[in-house]
Every structure is written in C-alpha cells, then in structure tokens.
All heavy atoms as TSV, in Angstrom:
chain	resi	resn	atom	element	x	y	z
A	1	MET	N	N	15.427	-55.756	23.033
A	1	MET	CA	C	14.912	-55.029	21.897
A	1	MET	C	C	16.054	-54.532	21.004
A	1	MET	O	O	15.964	-54.614	19.791
A	1	MET	CB	C	14.071	-53.855	22.393
A	1	MET	CG	C	13.488	-53.015	21.287
A	1	MET	SD	S	12.434	-51.693	21.909
A	1	MET	CE	C	13.617	-50.399	22.041
A	2	ILE	N	N	17.108	-54.036	21.603
A	2	ILE	CA	C	18.225	-53.514	20.813
A	2	ILE	C	C	18.860	-54.615	19.973
A	2	ILE	O	O	19.240	-54.391	18.826
A	2	ILE	CB	C	19.267	-52.841	21.732
A	2	ILE	CG1	C	18.674	-51.555	22.317
A	2	ILE	CG2	C	20.553	-52.544	20.995
A	2	ILE	CD1	C	19.528	-50.889	23.359
A	3	ALA	N	N	18.945	-55.811	20.506
A	3	ALA	CA	C	19.558	-56.931	19.779
A	3	ALA	C	C	18.755	-57.335	18.547
A	3	ALA	O	O	19.272	-58.032	17.686
A	3	ALA	CB	C	19.723	-58.125	20.710
A	4	GLU	N	N	17.509	-56.886	18.442
A	4	GLU	CA	C	16.664	-57.229	17.300
A	4	GLU	C	C	16.790	-56.238	16.144
A	4	GLU	O	O	16.221	-56.454	15.075
A	4	GLU	CB	C	15.206	-57.311	17.752
A	4	GLU	CG	C	14.973	-58.441	18.743
A	4	GLU	CD	C	13.561	-58.441	19.288
A	4	GLU	OE1	O	12.711	-57.687	18.787
A	4	GLU	OE2	O	13.318	-59.210	20.229
A	5	VAL	N	N	17.552	-55.157	16.340
A	5	VAL	CA	C	17.741	-54.157	15.291
A	5	VAL	C	C	18.535	-54.769	14.145
A	5	VAL	O	O	19.499	-55.517	14.366
A	5	VAL	CB	C	18.464	-52.912	15.864
A	5	VAL	CG1	C	18.844	-51.930	14.771
A	5	VAL	CG2	C	17.598	-52.246	16.907
A	6	LYS	N	N	18.137	-54.433	12.918
A	6	LYS	CA	C	18.748	-55.021	11.726
A	6	LYS	C	C	20.277	-54.884	11.701
A	6	LYS	O	O	20.985	-55.804	11.350
A	6	LYS	CB	C	18.136	-54.381	10.481
A	6	LYS	CG	C	18.565	-54.996	9.202
A	6	LYS	CD	C	17.817	-54.363	8.039
A	6	LYS	CE	C	18.195	-55.023	6.738
A	6	LYS	NZ	N	17.471	-54.454	5.605
A	7	GLY	N	N	20.808	-53.737	12.101
A	7	GLY	CA	C	22.248	-53.505	12.038
A	7	GLY	C	C	22.991	-53.844	13.322
A	7	GLY	O	O	24.086	-53.336	13.540
A	8	PHE	N	N	22.432	-54.698	14.159
A	8	PHE	CA	C	23.034	-54.990	15.459
A	8	PHE	C	C	24.438	-55.586	15.350
A	8	PHE	O	O	25.279	-55.351	16.208
A	8	PHE	CB	C	22.134	-55.917	16.276
A	8	PHE	CG	C	22.656	-56.175	17.663
A	8	PHE	CD1	C	22.664	-55.169	18.605
A	8	PHE	CD2	C	23.151	-57.418	18.018
A	8	PHE	CE1	C	23.150	-55.388	19.885
A	8	PHE	CE2	C	23.645	-57.652	19.290
A	8	PHE	CZ	C	23.646	-56.629	20.224
A	9	ALA	N	N	24.727	-56.313	14.299
A	9	ALA	CA	C	26.051	-56.946	14.156
A	9	ALA	C	C	27.173	-55.917	14.219
A	9	ALA	O	O	28.229	-56.180	14.787
A	9	ALA	CB	C	26.125	-57.724	12.850
A	10	THR	N	N	26.933	-54.735	13.680
A	10	THR	CA	C	27.978	-53.705	13.705
A	10	THR	C	C	28.239	-53.207	15.121
A	10	THR	O	O	29.341	-52.763	15.427
A	10	THR	CB	C	27.599	-52.507	12.820
A	10	THR	OG1	O	26.352	-51.968	13.252
A	10	THR	CG2	C	27.492	-52.910	11.370
A	11	LEU	N	N	27.250	-53.290	16.003
A	11	LEU	CA	C	27.435	-52.851	17.389
A	11	LEU	C	C	28.232	-53.856	18.209
A	11	LEU	O	O	28.736	-53.526	19.275
A	11	LEU	CB	C	26.078	-52.614	18.057
A	11	LEU	CG	C	25.232	-51.513	17.435
A	11	LEU	CD1	C	23.871	-51.457	18.100
A	11	LEU	CD2	C	25.938	-50.179	17.538
A	12	ARG	N	N	28.340	-55.087	17.718
A	12	ARG	CA	C	29.093	-56.122	18.436
A	12	ARG	C	C	30.558	-56.165	18.027
A	12	ARG	O	O	31.288	-57.056	18.434
A	12	ARG	CB	C	28.463	-57.494	18.178
A	12	ARG	CG	C	27.139	-57.680	18.870
A	12	ARG	CD	C	26.627	-59.055	18.645
A	12	ARG	NE	N	26.228	-59.137	17.229
A	12	ARG	CZ	C	25.896	-60.239	16.597
A	12	ARG	NH1	N	25.926	-61.381	17.219
A	12	ARG	NH2	N	25.526	-60.215	15.340
A	13	GLY	N	N	30.991	-55.226	17.220
A	13	GLY	CA	C	32.390	-55.216	16.798
A	13	GLY	C	C	32.593	-55.922	15.472
A	13	GLY	O	O	33.620	-56.531	15.234
A	14	TYR	N	N	31.659	-55.836	14.607
A	14	TYR	CA	C	31.671	-56.464	13.286
A	14	TYR	C	C	32.886	-56.037	12.470
A	14	TYR	O	O	33.225	-54.862	12.407
A	14	TYR	CB	C	30.373	-56.069	12.577
A	14	TYR	CG	C	30.165	-56.636	11.218
A	14	TYR	CD1	C	29.842	-57.974	11.044
A	14	TYR	CD2	C	30.256	-55.831	10.097
A	14	TYR	CE1	C	29.619	-58.499	9.784
A	14	TYR	CE2	C	30.028	-56.331	8.835
A	14	TYR	CZ	C	29.711	-57.665	8.684
A	14	TYR	OH	O	29.488	-58.180	7.437
A	15	ARG	N	N	33.573	-57.004	11.877
A	15	ARG	CA	C	34.722	-56.778	10.983
A	15	ARG	C	C	35.795	-55.885	11.590
A	15	ARG	O	O	36.300	-54.971	10.956
A	15	ARG	CB	C	34.256	-56.211	9.651
A	15	ARG	CG	C	33.458	-57.193	8.852
A	15	ARG	CD	C	33.223	-56.696	7.472
A	15	ARG	NE	N	32.498	-57.709	6.712
A	15	ARG	CZ	C	32.125	-57.580	5.475
A	15	ARG	NH1	N	32.417	-56.469	4.823
A	15	ARG	NH2	N	31.473	-58.526	4.863
A	16	GLY	N	N	36.113	-56.129	12.836
A	16	GLY	CA	C	37.201	-55.417	13.480
A	16	GLY	C	C	36.846	-54.039	14.032
A	16	GLY	O	O	37.709	-53.360	14.579
A	17	LEU	N	N	35.602	-53.613	13.868
A	17	LEU	CA	C	35.196	-52.331	14.438
A	17	LEU	C	C	35.086	-52.459	15.950
A	17	LEU	O	O	34.830	-53.552	16.468
A	17	LEU	CB	C	33.835	-51.905	13.864
A	17	LEU	CG	C	33.803	-51.576	12.384
A	17	LEU	CD1	C	32.365	-51.380	11.926
A	17	LEU	CD2	C	34.615	-50.322	12.110
A	18	PRO	N	N	35.246	-51.355	16.687
A	18	PRO	CA	C	35.074	-51.442	18.139
A	18	PRO	C	C	33.613	-51.719	18.488
A	18	PRO	O	O	32.711	-51.362	17.734
A	18	PRO	CB	C	35.505	-50.064	18.639
A	18	PRO	CG	C	35.406	-49.164	17.469
A	18	PRO	CD	C	35.624	-50.015	16.248
A	19	ARG	N	N	33.393	-52.371	19.630
A	19	ARG	CA	C	32.026	-52.611	20.097
A	19	ARG	C	C	31.357	-51.274	20.393
A	19	ARG	O	O	31.992	-50.353	20.886
A	19	ARG	CB	C	32.032	-53.440	21.376
A	19	ARG	CG	C	32.432	-54.875	21.160
A	19	ARG	CD	C	32.345	-55.626	22.491
A	19	ARG	NE	N	32.592	-57.013	22.297
A	19	ARG	CZ	C	31.635	-57.929	22.100
A	19	ARG	NH1	N	30.385	-57.559	22.101
A	19	ARG	NH2	N	31.934	-59.180	21.912
A	20	GLY	N	N	30.068	-51.211	20.107
A	20	GLY	CA	C	29.301	-50.007	20.411
A	20	GLY	C	C	28.918	-49.972	21.885
A	20	GLY	O	O	28.831	-51.010	22.549
A	21	ASP	N	N	28.690	-48.793	22.392
A	21	ASP	CA	C	28.304	-48.589	23.781
A	21	ASP	C	C	26.801	-48.850	23.916
A	21	ASP	O	O	25.979	-47.940	23.788
A	21	ASP	CB	C	28.673	-47.161	24.200
A	21	ASP	CG	C	28.479	-46.892	25.673
A	21	ASP	OD1	O	27.818	-47.697	26.359
A	21	ASP	OD2	O	28.979	-45.847	26.130
A	22	LEU	N	N	26.435	-50.099	24.165
A	22	LEU	CA	C	25.033	-50.488	24.233
A	22	LEU	C	C	24.317	-49.869	25.427
A	22	LEU	O	O	23.116	-49.597	25.360
A	22	LEU	CB	C	24.897	-52.013	24.263
A	22	LEU	CG	C	25.422	-52.726	23.019
A	22	LEU	CD1	C	25.228	-54.226	23.141
A	22	LEU	CD2	C	24.748	-52.198	21.765
A	23	ARG	N	N	25.042	-49.613	26.505
A	23	ARG	CA	C	24.417	-48.937	27.659
A	23	ARG	C	C	24.004	-47.517	27.283
A	23	ARG	O	O	22.932	-47.055	27.633
A	23	ARG	CB	C	25.370	-48.903	28.849
A	23	ARG	CG	C	25.497	-50.228	29.524
A	23	ARG	CD	C	26.474	-50.127	30.689
A	23	ARG	NE	N	26.262	-51.297	31.525
A	23	ARG	CZ	C	25.967	-51.236	32.799
A	23	ARG	NH1	N	25.899	-50.090	33.418
A	23	ARG	NH2	N	25.761	-52.338	33.483
A	24	ALA	N	N	24.851	-46.818	26.558
A	24	ALA	CA	C	24.525	-45.461	26.126
A	24	ALA	C	C	23.338	-45.475	25.171
A	24	ALA	O	O	22.460	-44.613	25.245
A	24	ALA	CB	C	25.729	-44.802	25.468
A	25	LEU	N	N	23.302	-46.447	24.285
A	25	LEU	CA	C	22.174	-46.571	23.363
A	25	LEU	C	C	20.878	-46.839	24.129
A	25	LEU	O	O	19.845	-46.226	23.857
A	25	LEU	CB	C	22.427	-47.676	22.337
A	25	LEU	CG	C	21.295	-47.943	21.343
A	25	LEU	CD1	C	20.945	-46.682	20.554
A	25	LEU	CD2	C	21.684	-49.088	20.414
A	26	ALA	N	N	20.925	-47.733	25.109
A	26	ALA	CA	C	19.739	-48.043	25.913
A	26	ALA	C	C	19.276	-46.810	26.685
A	26	ALA	O	O	18.067	-46.546	26.774
A	26	ALA	CB	C	20.039	-49.194	26.869
A	27	ARG	N	N	20.218	-46.037	27.212
A	27	ARG	CA	C	19.847	-44.802	27.929
A	27	ARG	C	C	19.184	-43.804	26.978
A	27	ARG	O	O	18.220	-43.129	27.343
A	27	ARG	CB	C	21.069	-44.174	28.596
A	27	ARG	CG	C	21.511	-44.893	29.852
A	27	ARG	CD	C	22.539	-44.080	30.642
A	27	ARG	NE	N	23.713	-43.721	29.862
A	27	ARG	CZ	C	24.820	-44.445	29.780
A	27	ARG	NH1	N	24.923	-45.583	30.437
A	27	ARG	NH2	N	25.837	-44.043	29.053
A	28	ALA	N	N	19.685	-43.699	25.762
A	28	ALA	CA	C	19.109	-42.776	24.779
A	28	ALA	C	C	17.691	-43.197	24.393
A	28	ALA	O	O	16.790	-42.357	24.305
A	28	ALA	CB	C	19.999	-42.702	23.538
A	29	VAL	N	N	17.482	-44.485	24.187
A	29	VAL	CA	C	16.149	-44.992	23.847
A	29	VAL	C	C	15.184	-44.736	25.000
A	29	VAL	O	O	14.048	-44.283	24.795
A	29	VAL	CB	C	16.196	-46.497	23.497
A	29	VAL	CG1	C	14.811	-47.086	23.385
A	29	VAL	CG2	C	16.979	-46.710	22.204
A	30	ALA	N	N	15.624	-44.983	26.225
A	30	ALA	CA	C	14.775	-44.762	27.397
A	30	ALA	C	C	14.449	-43.276	27.560
A	30	ALA	O	O	13.301	-42.916	27.869
A	30	ALA	CB	C	15.457	-45.299	28.654
A	31	ALA	N	N	15.418	-42.410	27.341
A	31	ALA	CA	C	15.180	-40.970	27.464
A	31	ALA	C	C	14.172	-40.496	26.425
A	31	ALA	O	O	13.283	-39.697	26.725
A	31	ALA	CB	C	16.494	-40.209	27.321
A	32	LEU	N	N	14.294	-40.990	25.212
A	32	LEU	CA	C	13.352	-40.624	24.161
A	32	LEU	C	C	11.944	-41.109	24.503
A	32	LEU	O	O	10.971	-40.389	24.315
A	32	LEU	CB	C	13.812	-41.209	22.816
A	32	LEU	CG	C	13.017	-40.790	21.591
A	32	LEU	CD1	C	13.099	-39.281	21.379
A	32	LEU	CD2	C	13.516	-41.520	20.369
A	33	SER	N	N	11.839	-42.293	25.054
A	33	SER	CA	C	10.514	-42.826	25.393
A	33	SER	C	C	9.864	-42.056	26.541
A	33	SER	O	O	8.637	-41.988	26.631
A	33	SER	CB	C	10.600	-44.314	25.724
A	33	SER	OG	O	11.286	-44.521	26.937
A	34	ARG	N	N	10.682	-41.463	27.410
A	34	ARG	CA	C	10.122	-40.685	28.526
A	34	ARG	C	C	9.412	-39.420	28.069
A	34	ARG	O	O	8.654	-38.821	28.821
A	34	ARG	CB	C	11.207	-40.355	29.549
A	34	ARG	CG	C	11.551	-41.539	30.437
A	34	ARG	CD	C	12.379	-41.121	31.646
A	34	ARG	NE	N	13.644	-40.504	31.311
A	34	ARG	CZ	C	14.781	-41.164	31.079
A	34	ARG	NH1	N	14.802	-42.489	31.169
A	34	ARG	NH2	N	15.890	-40.527	30.784
A	35	LEU	N	N	9.622	-39.000	26.837
A	35	LEU	CA	C	8.898	-37.846	26.311
A	35	LEU	C	C	7.387	-38.067	26.356
A	35	LEU	O	O	6.623	-37.122	26.494
A	35	LEU	CB	C	9.336	-37.546	24.874
A	35	LEU	CG	C	10.750	-37.017	24.678
A	35	LEU	CD1	C	11.055	-36.896	23.191
A	35	LEU	CD2	C	10.931	-35.685	25.363
A	36	ALA	N	N	6.965	-39.301	26.240
A	36	ALA	CA	C	5.534	-39.612	26.271
A	36	ALA	C	C	4.925	-39.352	27.639
A	36	ALA	O	O	3.709	-39.256	27.773
A	36	ALA	CB	C	5.306	-41.072	25.868
A	37	LEU	N	N	5.745	-39.222	28.662
A	37	LEU	CA	C	5.252	-39.029	30.020
A	37	LEU	C	C	5.222	-37.566	30.456
A	37	LEU	O	O	4.824	-37.269	31.580
A	37	LEU	CB	C	6.124	-39.824	30.996
A	37	LEU	CG	C	6.204	-41.326	30.751
A	37	LEU	CD1	C	7.198	-41.950	31.721
A	37	LEU	CD2	C	4.843	-41.962	30.869
A	38	LEU	N	N	5.627	-36.667	29.593
A	38	LEU	CA	C	5.661	-35.258	29.964
A	38	LEU	C	C	4.258	-34.746	30.274
A	38	LEU	O	O	3.332	-34.972	29.502
A	38	LEU	CB	C	6.267	-34.421	28.831
A	38	LEU	CG	C	7.748	-34.602	28.575
A	38	LEU	CD1	C	8.170	-33.791	27.352
A	38	LEU	CD2	C	8.559	-34.168	29.776
A	39	PRO	N	N	4.096	-34.052	31.395
A	39	PRO	CA	C	2.777	-33.510	31.723
A	39	PRO	C	C	2.449	-32.289	30.852
A	39	PRO	O	O	3.340	-31.670	30.279
A	39	PRO	CB	C	2.916	-33.110	33.191
A	39	PRO	CG	C	4.370	-32.847	33.376
A	39	PRO	CD	C	5.086	-33.774	32.422
A	40	GLY	N	N	1.194	-31.981	30.768
A	40	GLY	CA	C	0.789	-30.800	30.017
A	40	GLY	C	C	0.487	-31.122	28.579
A	40	GLY	O	O	-0.566	-31.636	28.246
A	41	ARG	N	N	1.438	-30.867	27.726
A	41	ARG	CA	C	1.275	-31.090	26.286
A	41	ARG	C	C	2.181	-32.245	25.864
A	41	ARG	O	O	3.296	-32.032	25.383
A	41	ARG	CB	C	1.643	-29.815	25.551
A	41	ARG	CG	C	1.231	-29.794	24.138
A	41	ARG	CD	C	1.378	-28.381	23.580
A	41	ARG	NE	N	1.373	-28.460	22.145
A	41	ARG	CZ	C	2.138	-27.759	21.350
A	41	ARG	NH1	N	2.983	-26.894	21.853
A	41	ARG	NH2	N	2.068	-27.890	20.063
A	42	PRO	N	N	1.711	-33.475	26.019
A	42	PRO	CA	C	2.596	-34.625	25.753
A	42	PRO	C	C	2.942	-34.801	24.272
A	42	PRO	O	O	2.298	-34.244	23.396
A	42	PRO	CB	C	1.793	-35.811	26.283
A	42	PRO	CG	C	0.388	-35.347	26.333
A	42	PRO	CD	C	0.414	-33.861	26.476
A	43	VAL	N	N	3.930	-35.585	24.053
A	43	VAL	CA	C	4.422	-35.874	22.712
A	43	VAL	C	C	3.531	-36.921	22.048
A	43	VAL	O	O	3.216	-37.950	22.645
A	43	VAL	CB	C	5.882	-36.369	22.791
A	43	VAL	CG1	C	6.384	-36.831	21.445
A	43	VAL	CG2	C	6.770	-35.275	23.349
A	44	ALA	N	N	3.120	-36.654	20.826
A	44	ALA	CA	C	2.320	-37.607	20.058
A	44	ALA	C	C	3.211	-38.659	19.398
A	44	ALA	O	O	2.880	-39.833	19.354
A	44	ALA	CB	C	1.500	-36.883	18.995
A	45	GLU	N	N	4.346	-38.213	18.882
A	45	GLU	CA	C	5.301	-39.133	18.264
A	45	GLU	C	C	6.690	-38.523	18.316
A	45	GLU	O	O	6.832	-37.309	18.363
A	45	GLU	CB	C	4.898	-39.467	16.830
A	45	GLU	CG	C	4.792	-38.259	15.924
A	45	GLU	CD	C	4.299	-38.597	14.538
A	45	GLU	OE1	O	5.148	-38.944	13.692
A	45	GLU	OE2	O	3.085	-38.529	14.315
A	46	ALA	N	N	7.687	-39.383	18.317
A	46	ALA	CA	C	9.076	-38.915	18.354
A	46	ALA	C	C	9.969	-39.937	17.667
A	46	ALA	O	O	9.678	-41.131	17.678
A	46	ALA	CB	C	9.534	-38.703	19.794
A	47	GLU	N	N	11.025	-39.443	17.070
A	47	GLU	CA	C	12.003	-40.338	16.463
A	47	GLU	C	C	13.378	-39.689	16.495
A	47	GLU	O	O	13.498	-38.469	16.545
A	47	GLU	CB	C	11.616	-40.690	15.027
A	47	GLU	CG	C	11.743	-39.536	14.058
A	47	GLU	CD	C	11.523	-39.955	12.620
A	47	GLU	OE1	O	10.366	-39.967	12.198
A	47	GLU	OE2	O	12.520	-40.277	11.946
A	48	ALA	N	N	14.386	-40.489	16.492
A	48	ALA	CA	C	15.767	-40.043	16.375
A	48	ALA	C	C	16.424	-40.938	15.325
A	48	ALA	O	O	16.469	-42.149	15.479
A	48	ALA	CB	C	16.496	-40.160	17.707
A	49	ASN	N	N	16.884	-40.317	14.240
A	49	ASN	CA	C	17.435	-41.099	13.145
A	49	ASN	C	C	18.326	-40.191	12.304
A	49	ASN	O	O	17.846	-39.182	11.805
A	49	ASN	CB	C	16.295	-41.663	12.311
A	49	ASN	CG	C	16.767	-42.633	11.263
A	49	ASN	OD1	O	17.850	-43.166	11.343
A	49	ASN	ND2	N	15.946	-42.844	10.258
A	50	PRO	N	N	19.583	-40.504	12.158
A	50	PRO	CA	C	20.260	-41.669	12.705
A	50	PRO	C	C	20.775	-41.428	14.126
A	50	PRO	O	O	20.950	-40.290	14.550
A	50	PRO	CB	C	21.443	-41.856	11.762
A	50	PRO	CG	C	21.755	-40.472	11.287
A	50	PRO	CD	C	20.427	-39.750	11.220
A	51	VAL	N	N	21.016	-42.503	14.801
A	51	VAL	CA	C	21.691	-42.482	16.092
A	51	VAL	C	C	23.027	-43.187	15.883
A	51	VAL	O	O	23.063	-44.333	15.443
A	51	VAL	CB	C	20.875	-43.196	17.185
A	51	VAL	CG1	C	21.664	-43.260	18.481
A	51	VAL	CG2	C	19.537	-42.490	17.400
A	52	ILE	N	N	24.098	-42.487	16.147
A	52	ILE	CA	C	25.433	-43.062	15.977
A	52	ILE	C	C	25.893	-43.580	17.333
A	52	ILE	O	O	25.954	-42.825	18.304
A	52	ILE	CB	C	26.422	-42.020	15.426
A	52	ILE	CG1	C	25.951	-41.556	14.046
A	52	ILE	CG2	C	27.831	-42.599	15.374
A	52	ILE	CD1	C	26.765	-40.422	13.467
A	53	VAL	N	N	26.201	-44.863	17.376
A	53	VAL	CA	C	26.669	-45.496	18.609
A	53	VAL	C	C	28.179	-45.630	18.509
A	53	VAL	O	O	28.693	-46.312	17.627
A	53	VAL	CB	C	26.006	-46.873	18.821
A	53	VAL	CG1	C	26.477	-47.493	20.125
A	53	VAL	CG2	C	24.485	-46.745	18.801
A	54	LYS	N	N	28.861	-44.944	19.409
A	54	LYS	CA	C	30.325	-44.977	19.422
A	54	LYS	C	C	30.804	-46.020	20.429
A	54	LYS	O	O	30.010	-46.635	21.109
A	54	LYS	CB	C	30.851	-43.598	19.798
A	54	LYS	CG	C	30.414	-42.502	18.849
A	54	LYS	CD	C	30.956	-41.194	19.317
A	54	LYS	CE	C	30.610	-40.087	18.348
A	54	LYS	NZ	N	31.332	-38.859	18.674
A	55	ASP	N	N	32.119	-46.186	20.517
A	55	ASP	CA	C	32.644	-47.110	21.529
A	55	ASP	C	C	32.405	-46.557	22.925
A	55	ASP	O	O	32.330	-47.306	23.890
A	55	ASP	CB	C	34.112	-47.447	21.283
A	55	ASP	CG	C	35.022	-46.223	21.254
A	55	ASP	OD1	O	34.515	-45.100	21.059
A	55	ASP	OD2	O	36.226	-46.394	21.425
A	56	GLN	N	N	32.266	-45.240	23.035
A	56	GLN	CA	C	31.889	-44.591	24.303
A	56	GLN	C	C	30.843	-43.535	23.994
A	56	GLN	O	O	31.164	-42.443	23.529
A	56	GLN	CB	C	33.099	-43.960	24.974
A	56	GLN	CG	C	34.088	-44.965	25.486
A	56	GLN	CD	C	35.207	-44.291	26.271
A	56	GLN	OE1	O	35.305	-43.078	26.348
A	56	GLN	NE2	N	36.047	-45.102	26.866
A	57	GLY	N	N	29.589	-43.873	24.219
A	57	GLY	CA	C	28.502	-42.921	24.023
A	57	GLY	C	C	27.704	-43.170	22.761
A	57	GLY	O	O	28.043	-44.011	21.932
A	58	ALA	N	N	26.614	-42.428	22.652
A	58	ALA	CA	C	25.742	-42.483	21.483
A	58	ALA	C	C	25.267	-41.064	21.194
A	58	ALA	O	O	25.058	-40.271	22.113
A	58	ALA	CB	C	24.557	-43.394	21.744
A	59	VAL	N	N	25.112	-40.727	19.910
A	59	VAL	CA	C	24.723	-39.388	19.503
A	59	VAL	C	C	23.557	-39.470	18.534
A	59	VAL	O	O	23.635	-40.171	17.520
A	59	VAL	CB	C	25.904	-38.664	18.812
A	59	VAL	CG1	C	25.495	-37.288	18.333
A	59	VAL	CG2	C	27.098	-38.595	19.718
A	60	ALA	N	N	22.468	-38.761	18.852
A	60	ALA	CA	C	21.353	-38.633	17.908
A	60	ALA	C	C	21.704	-37.494	16.961
A	60	ALA	O	O	21.836	-36.346	17.377
A	60	ALA	CB	C	20.060	-38.350	18.651
A	61	VAL	N	N	21.862	-37.805	15.692
A	61	VAL	CA	C	22.256	-36.800	14.709
A	61	VAL	C	C	21.063	-35.926	14.332
A	61	VAL	O	O	21.197	-34.726	14.138
A	61	VAL	CB	C	22.845	-37.481	13.455
A	61	VAL	CG1	C	23.189	-36.465	12.387
A	61	VAL	CG2	C	24.076	-38.296	13.834
A	62	ASP	N	N	19.898	-36.522	14.255
A	62	ASP	CA	C	18.688	-35.790	13.916
A	62	ASP	C	C	17.546	-36.376	14.727
A	62	ASP	O	O	17.491	-37.591	14.944
A	62	ASP	CB	C	18.404	-35.920	12.418
A	62	ASP	CG	C	17.300	-34.992	11.934
A	62	ASP	OD1	O	17.018	-33.983	12.619
A	62	ASP	OD2	O	16.714	-35.269	10.884
A	63	ALA	N	N	16.639	-35.529	15.174
A	63	ALA	CA	C	15.509	-36.004	15.955
A	63	ALA	C	C	14.301	-35.116	15.690
A	63	ALA	O	O	14.436	-33.956	15.301
A	63	ALA	CB	C	15.838	-36.000	17.450
A	64	LEU	N	N	13.120	-35.675	15.888
A	64	LEU	CA	C	11.875	-34.950	15.687
A	64	LEU	C	C	10.892	-35.368	16.773
A	64	LEU	O	O	10.773	-36.554	17.078
A	64	LEU	CB	C	11.285	-35.288	14.317
A	64	LEU	CG	C	9.885	-34.751	14.010
A	64	LEU	CD1	C	9.927	-33.245	13.853
A	64	LEU	CD2	C	9.310	-35.426	12.798
A	65	ALA	N	N	10.212	-34.390	17.343
A	65	ALA	CA	C	9.146	-34.664	18.308
A	65	ALA	C	C	7.911	-33.889	17.868
A	65	ALA	O	O	7.988	-32.678	17.614
A	65	ALA	CB	C	9.549	-34.256	19.714
A	66	VAL	N	N	6.780	-34.576	17.729
A	66	VAL	CA	C	5.522	-33.954	17.366
A	66	VAL	C	C	4.647	-33.940	18.617
A	66	VAL	O	O	4.371	-34.986	19.195
A	66	VAL	CB	C	4.821	-34.743	16.227
A	66	VAL	CG1	C	3.479	-34.115	15.893
A	66	VAL	CG2	C	5.727	-34.806	15.000
A	67	MET	N	N	4.239	-32.736	19.000
A	67	MET	CA	C	3.446	-32.575	20.208
A	67	MET	C	C	1.965	-32.810	19.917
A	67	MET	O	O	1.495	-32.527	18.825
A	67	MET	CB	C	3.641	-31.167	20.777
A	67	MET	CG	C	5.100	-30.754	20.968
A	67	MET	SD	S	6.031	-31.870	22.005
A	67	MET	CE	C	5.395	-31.393	23.586
A	68	LYS	N	N	1.238	-33.302	20.910
A	68	LYS	CA	C	-0.205	-33.431	20.781
A	68	LYS	C	C	-0.829	-32.049	20.795
A	68	LYS	O	O	-0.305	-31.125	21.413
A	68	LYS	CB	C	-0.778	-34.275	21.928
A	68	LYS	CG	C	-0.421	-35.730	21.832
A	68	LYS	CD	C	-1.080	-36.500	22.937
A	68	LYS	CE	C	-0.679	-37.968	22.828
A	68	LYS	NZ	N	-1.234	-38.747	23.936
A	69	GLU	N	N	-1.924	-31.890	20.123
A	69	GLU	CA	C	-2.640	-30.594	20.081
A	69	GLU	C	C	-3.239	-30.266	21.415
A	69	GLU	O	O	-3.633	-31.061	22.168
A	69	GLU	CB	C	-3.725	-30.638	19.004
A	69	GLU	CG	C	-3.146	-30.751	17.603
A	69	GLU	CD	C	-2.308	-29.551	17.171
A	69	GLU	OE1	O	-2.641	-28.403	17.561
A	69	GLU	OE2	O	-1.318	-29.752	16.474
C-alpha cells in the first residue's frame, strides 16, 4: 500500500535524498488504524497529514481523530 502513494519516489532516495524509514511509516499507519479498534467510544474517522518520513523515523505533524457519538 505504501508503494502506491503518489510521492513514493522521494522515499526511495529520489535525487540524492536519503531513503525514508519505511518501517517507521508502516508502524505509524498501523498505529493509526488501530484507533478503530478502541473499545467504548471508537473512532469514526482519523487522519494524519502531513507525515514526514525521515531516514530514521516518521513524524505526524498534524492529526485529527473524530470519535463516534
């Protein structure tokens, strides 16, 4: 799924940039998706944008989670 993202070329070390930490990105995506499994008042929708993928690690700069009523 990550390889299908429009800007994936930059994560592979495009134009001399360091390769992005794809494992960290995958962990971040998986952690965000686990919000849907929270018991009690589950998440209706969630997003993290932008997510900056570094050569070591990934950082969600902004994120939003909307809880179900």
